[in-house]
N, C-alpha and C positions, 0 to 999 in steps of 0.2 A: 352231330351224329343224334338220332331222334328214335323215340320209341321206348318200351318199357320190356321188362323181362318176360312177362306172359306173352306180349305178342310176338317178341322173337321167338320163344319156345313153340309158339302155335306155328310159325312159319315154317318149321322144320329145321332151323338154324339152332345152333348151340345156345343153351340159355346163358343170359347175360349173368354177371357175378357182382354180388355187393362187395363193398369195402372189406369186411370181414374174410371174405372167401379169398380175394386177392391176397390179403395178407397170409392166410393160411398157405397158400400156394407158394409166395414168394419169400416169406420170412427165413425158412430153412436156409437160403442161399443168401438172402439180405437181412439179418436179424435187426439191422437199424431201421427198417422200412416201418413207418407208423401211419396212422390215418393222416396226421398233420403233414407228413411226407408226400402223401398222395395228393393231397389238396394243393400242396405247393407245386408239385409238378404240372397240375392242371392249370394253376394260376400263371405259371411260365410257359403256358401253350405247348407243353411237350406231350400232353394225352388230353382228348377231349371224350370223356364218359358221356354215356346218354344220361338222360334223367327220367325219372318216373313221373307221374303225374303230382305226386307229392313231394318230389324235389330230390329224392333219394339217387345217388350216382350209382349207375351200373355200368360195368366194364365187359367188353367183348374179349375173345381169346387174342385178337389182334392188339387190343388196348394192352392186355397182360405183357405181350410180346415186346411191345414197345417200351413199357415199363422198365422191362428185363434189360432192353438195350441201353437205356438210359443210365441206370443202376450200375450195369457192367462196365459202361465207360467212364463213369465217375470212379467207381472204385479200382478198375484195373489201370486207367490210364490218367486219372486225375484231372479230367477235363471238365472246364466251366460249362454249367449248364446252357448257356447262351451259344457256346461253340456247338454242342451237341444238337441244340434246337436248329441252328444254321445247318448243320449237316443232313440233318433227317429232313428239314423242309426241301433241301436239295433233291434228296431221294426220292421224296414224295412227287417231285416235280419231274421225275424222269431221268434225273442226271446221275452221274455215277462219281461223285466227288471223292478226293484223296481226304483223309483226315490227319492232319499234322501229328506224328507222333503215336499214331494207334492204328489199328486195323481198321479196315472199312466196316461202318456200320451195315452195309449190305450183307456182310456175313453174318451178322447177328440176327439181321430181319429175315435171313433164310431159314432161321429157326436156331434160338440159343439152345445150347445142349443142357440137358438135365440126365446127369449119369447116376444110376444106383450106384450102390457101393461095389458089387461085384463088376458092373461095367467101368467104373474108375480103375479098379485095381487092373483089368484086362486092359485096357488103353494105354494105361502109364507103364505097363510090363512090370508091374509091382507085385508084391505078396501082400495077403491079408496081414501079416504080422508087421510089414514096413508101415501100413496105413494105420495099424493100431499104434505102433510106436509114435508116429508122425502125431497122432491124436492126444496121447499120453504127454508128448513134449510140447502141446500146445501150439504146434505148426498148422494143424488143420482142425477143423472142428468136428464134433461128433454129430453127424447127421445121416439121413436116409438118402439125401439127393445132393449132388455135388456139380458145379459148373466148370467152366473152362480154367478158372484160376486154380482151383484145387486140382485139376489135372496136371497143370503146368508146375504146380509145386510138388506134386507126387512124382512127375519125372524128373524132376531136378533131384529129388531125394534118392531115386533109383539110382541116378548117377552118381552122387556123392557116396552112396552105400558102396558102390563098386569099388571105390578107392579107400573104404575102410572108415567113411565119415557117417555117423550114424545120427538120426534124429536126437538122441538123448544129449550127444556133443553140441547141440545147437539150442538148448533149453534157454541159454543166455540171450537169444535173439528175442524171445517173447517179452523178456524183462525190458530189454533196450527198447523195444517197440512199445511197450506200457508208458516207458519214461517219455518217449519222445512223443506220444498222444497226451500225455499230460502237459508237456511244453506247449503242443498246439491248443489244448483246451484252456490253458491259461491265458494265450495270446489272443484267442476269439471271444473270451469272456466279456470284455467291454462292450462289443457288439453285439452279444446274445441277449436279444429281447425276450418277455415272456410269452409274446404272442407265437402261434404257430409258425407264420410266414418268417418272424425274424429268428426262430430257432433253426428252420430249413436253410436260410440264407447264411446262418453262422456255420451249419454243418458243411454246407458246399464249400465256404472260405476254408474250413478245416481240412477238406479234401485237396484243396489246391496247395495248401502249406504241406501237407503230406508228401505231395510230389515233390516239393522242393526239398524236402528232408530225404526223400529217396534218392535224388538226383546226387546230394553231398554225400550220402552213404555209399553209394556207388563210387564216386571220386575218391573217397577216402580208402575205400577197401583196395582200389586199384593202385593206388599211390603205395598202400602198405605192401602189397604183393610186388611192385615192381623193385622196392628196395630189397626185399628177401631174395628176389630172383637174380640180384646182381652178383 
């Protein structure tokens, strides 16, 4: 990709974005995104921003959508970056590959959702009070924009409320998640170098471990319920 923000704007296309603008657009949904993380995604050949004559990175809207795909698949499906890269490269080549254990990236590339608060409530079939309760219980972040994960969570909370399970009953889930996050942080600490690439690699490994913990948690919950149902 070549060119500058000025030339892109002059050609009638959307102006390119600097790193700060990309962060402002994506951090509400992905608060862990940093300049180092963006540079690491470029290093891993997941995004290829343009460069100005001075060497500054400039991102197109397509680049931002692609970054959203990568971060969504990391967060929602705990996929390693190399798996995501292989999948995206296949889509770039015109293929329609299936991604093991996850929704196809083609759905994300067609346009990742950004839902305002009112849109989130409407699509989830929820109420404003339920969303407020979920935020209060730390089950959802307080944000102006939400993505698919928040929509799935709020829909689940709607179903749980219908049988009398309220967000306040689930406050312990946040505390448990924090304890599990601390376990992961301790596990990856020996490999966490001070440079940006090292931090990004450690974060990716942490997401993989979170996926394993998620599988164990689901298994334990199903086992506990099966005993109760006997």
